[in-house]
N, C-alpha and C positions, 0 to 999 in steps of 0.2 A: 371287748373292743370299745374304745371310747368315742368312736365316730358315730354319726347319726345318718349319714347319707347311704341309702340303699345302693346307689350307683358306685360310690366309693368302695363299699364292701364287696360288690360284684367284681370290680376291677382288682381289688386286693386278693380275692380268692383265685382269680386267673393268674396273677403274678406269682402267688405262692405255688400253685400247681406247676406252672412253667419253670420256675426257678428250681423246684425240687427235681423235675425231670432233667434239667440241664446239669444239676449237681450229680445226678446218677451217671450221666454220660461222661462227665469230667472224671469221676472216680473210675469208671470202666476204662477210660483212656489212660489214666495214670497208672493203672496196674495194681496188683495185690499188696504191694508194700506201702501204698499211699494211705494217709489218713485224711478224712474229711475235715474241713474247718468247722469249728463249733459255731453254730449260729448265735448271733447276739440275742440275748434275752432281755437286756435292759432297754427301757424306752429311751429312744434318742432324745437328747436335750431339747431339740426343737419341738418335741411333742409333749414333754413333761408338763403336767398341770393343765393341759388343754382337754376339753371335752366338746362333744357335739360338732357344730359347724366349724368352730375354731380348730379343733383337732383335724377334721377332714381337710380343711384348707392347708394347714401346716403339713399334713401327710402328703397331699397331692403335690405341693411345692417341693417337698423333699424328694418325692419319687421322680419328678421331672428332672431335677438336678442330678440325682443318682443315675438315672438312665442315660442322660447326656454324657456323663463321665464314663459310664460302662461302655457305651457305644464307641467313644473315642479310644478306650483301652482295647476293645475287641477289634476295631479297625486297625490299630497298630499291630496287634498280635497276628491278625490275618496276613499282614505283610512281613512282619519281622520276627515271628516266633521261631524258636530254634529247631523245631521239628515240623515235618509236613503234617503230621497228625494234629499237632496243636494249631497249625494254620487252618486246617480243615474244620476243626472244632470251633474256632473263633468265627470262621466264615459261616458255618451252619447256625451259629447262635445269633448272628446279626439281624436276620429278618424278624425273629421273635422280639429281640430287644427294641427294634424300631417300632414294631407293633405296640409294644408296651409303652414306649415314649408317646406315640400318637394317642393311645387310650388315656394316658394320664394328662396329656396336654388338652385333649378334648374335655376331660373332666374338669381341669383347671379353668378352661374357658366357661364351661357351664356353671361352675361354682361362682365365678366372678360375676356372672349375670344374675345370681340369686339375691 
């Protein structure tokens, strides 16, 4: 990890755990013929070459943006998905995504004050 903030690492660990759990639910709902997407292993361009507080700030900014986009997609899926199961899965994921967004926004505010 290139970050330096203990708070950022704590939030990151929670996001990883929750996203892993959601991935398992999605795969279970998709059925036995589905294959899981391969997680990205490359460092996103916004984070490349950054370390310490610069890395933490860039990561938090990226997480806020990513979670805002994810919430919009899941809200759309909750209403417009093609199956009731997909709608229910999207609906069930939204509270966690909103919690994640609040956590990274709080971290973003805290880091802005550092």
